[in-house]
Structure formats: C-alpha cells, structure tokens
Wavefront OBJ file of the C-alpha trace (Angstrom):
o trace
v 42.628 23.301 -0.091
v 41.988 27.019 -0.784
v 39.920 26.171 -3.864
v 37.788 23.800 -1.761
v 37.254 26.470 0.870
v 36.347 29.109 -1.739
v 33.989 26.740 -3.592
v 32.456 25.534 -0.327
v 31.854 29.055 0.795
v 30.112 29.960 -2.480
v 27.981 26.794 -2.247
v 27.142 27.672 1.359
v 25.931 31.114 0.402
v 23.922 29.737 -2.518
v 22.270 27.078 -0.372
v 21.477 29.545 2.453
v 19.953 32.022 -0.042
v 17.916 29.284 -1.732
v 16.526 27.861 1.482
v 15.864 31.280 2.883
v 14.028 32.310 -0.252
v 12.151 28.993 -0.380
v 11.048 29.478 3.250
v 9.982 33.082 2.554
v 8.022 31.978 -0.508
v 6.354 29.233 1.496
v 5.328 31.797 4.127
v 3.984 34.074 1.427
v 1.968 31.115 0.133
v 0.431 30.643 3.588
v 2.599 27.730 4.676
v 3.736 28.605 8.209
v 6.765 26.629 9.239
v 5.450 25.663 12.672
v 7.272 22.978 14.624
v 7.021 21.824 18.174
v 9.344 24.598 19.313
v 7.540 27.423 17.555
v 7.561 29.030 14.130
v 10.713 28.877 12.014
v 11.631 32.196 10.371
v 13.131 32.231 6.871
v 16.275 33.873 8.225
v 16.645 31.130 10.777
v 16.379 28.515 8.101
v 19.015 30.317 5.983
v 21.348 30.605 9.036
v 21.059 26.903 9.998
v 21.562 25.953 6.356
v 24.746 28.028 6.343
v 26.032 26.535 9.578
v 25.514 22.927 8.478
v 26.830 23.634 4.974
v 30.064 24.938 6.595
v 30.224 21.740 8.625
v 30.093 19.928 5.260
v 32.945 22.096 3.953
v 34.987 21.185 7.013
v 34.228 17.514 6.525
v 35.225 17.793 2.908
v 38.493 19.475 3.855
v 39.255 16.763 6.375
v 38.566 14.028 3.835
v 40.679 15.772 1.194
v 43.564 15.686 3.696
v 43.150 12.184 5.049
v 41.019 10.001 2.863
v 42.207 7.950 -0.087
v 38.997 8.584 -2.011
v 37.664 11.793 -0.516
v 34.912 12.592 -3.061
v 33.349 9.152 -2.895
v 33.500 9.080 0.899
v 32.111 12.583 1.149
v 29.123 11.746 -1.035
v 28.372 8.618 1.010
v 28.529 10.505 4.320
v 26.637 13.511 2.982
v 23.797 11.296 1.648
v 23.551 9.549 4.978
v 23.598 12.820 6.955
v 20.963 14.328 4.574
v 18.717 11.286 5.201
v 19.180 11.793 8.960
v 18.400 15.511 8.591
v 14.957 14.612 7.249
v 13.903 13.035 10.547
v 13.183 16.172 12.528
v 10.830 17.648 9.926
v 8.982 14.301 9.750
v 8.446 14.072 13.520
v 8.101 17.679 14.607
v 6.309 19.575 11.898
v 2.813 20.775 12.802
v 1.147 19.790 9.509
v 1.764 18.038 6.204
v 2.500 21.273 4.264
v 5.182 22.214 6.774
v 6.636 18.700 6.625
v 6.813 18.739 2.848
v 8.288 22.224 2.720
v 10.981 21.485 5.315
v 11.948 18.279 3.548
v 12.138 20.004 0.226
v 14.299 22.715 1.775
v 16.683 20.075 3.153
v 16.918 18.407 -0.179
v 17.465 21.711 -1.981
v 20.376 22.523 0.274
v 21.904 19.127 -0.229
v 21.370 19.314 -3.996
v 23.354 22.539 -4.026
v 26.202 21.810 -1.610
v 26.956 18.049 -2.036
v 27.597 17.940 -5.802
v 29.701 21.182 -5.678
v 31.835 19.916 -2.859
v 32.164 16.418 -4.465
v 33.417 17.987 -7.709
v 35.825 20.210 -5.833
v 37.175 17.154 -3.966
v 37.734 15.300 -7.280
v 39.520 18.312 -8.775
v 41.608 18.936 -5.665
v 42.975 15.459 -5.206
v 45.676 14.291 -7.589
v 45.823 10.628 -8.608
v 47.557 8.326 -6.167
v 50.514 7.852 -8.499
v 50.948 11.632 -8.820
v 50.930 12.172 -5.105
v 53.792 9.639 -4.680
v 56.099 11.494 -7.049
v 58.353 14.200 -5.571
v 57.958 17.704 -6.852
v 60.381 18.774 -9.473
v 63.046 21.179 -8.279
v 63.499 24.308 -10.235
v 66.637 26.380 -10.280
l 1 2 3 4 5 6 7 8 9 10 11 12 13 14 15 16 17 18 19 20 21 22 23 24 25 26 27 28 29 30 31 32 33 34 35 36 37 38 39 40 41 42 43 44 45 46 47 48 49 50 51 52 53 54 55 56 57 58 59 60 61 62 63 64 65 66 67 68 69 70 71 72 73 74 75 76 77 78 79 80 81 82 83 84 85 86 87 88 89 90 91 92 93 94 95 96 97 98 99 100 101 102 103 104 105 106 107 108 109 110 111 112 113 114 115 116 117 118 119 120 121 122 123 124 125 126 127 128 129 130 131 132 133 134 135 136 137 138 139
C-alpha cells in the first residue's frame, strides 16, 4: 500500500506539472482558457489535476484492498471517468481552441496517472493462490 501511495503521489505531481505547463504554454500561444465561469489559470488547472489525481490514488488503494482484480477494475473505472471529464470542456469552453486544449490536458493527465497506478496495482497484488497461503513463521 505504501508503494502505491508513493507511486501515486509521484504520478500526481507529474500530471499536475504537465497540465500546468501545458496550460501556461497554451496561454503563451494566445489560447485563453475561457469557460462560462471565467478564465482558467494554469495554476488552477494544475491544482484541479492534483486533486482529481489524488482521488484516483484513493480509488486505487480501495480497489487494491477490496477488489479481486484491482488493476483491471481501476483501468475500466478510470477510462469511464476520463470520458466523463471530457464533457465540461465540450459544453462550457468559449471557443474551439479552448475546447481542444482542455480535452488534450485531460487526456495528458489520464495518460500519466492511469498507467502508472495500474502498474502499481499489478505489482502490489499477489496472485490469489499466494494470498491464501499463510506467511511463514521465522524463529
């Protein structure tokens, strides 16, 4: 579980940095991330990426604890949630450039976090037969 948390935290930092940098580069290129509620700052995008990435880490930890096939289930849920996360940019962005940029930023975050957590879940879960065996006692 500690390995999953450490790996998840590193993936979270990487995803937040990547999306924050991507948003800053988009702004420098003249793409203003305007949505119905106002302009999205790069720091806000990085922060929200971090928050939702940490939600993903918590989900992965819960699945590691309680699911028979945590990596497979995590990927399925994460893909579904990523698809749902694309809806707000599609309906609230002020122009096509903003829509494309926000969709790409969502996909970048998912491309960083989901595979890293899925691999950590595979590594952190022993085979079913191994889980059933009692641990050896040492003197």
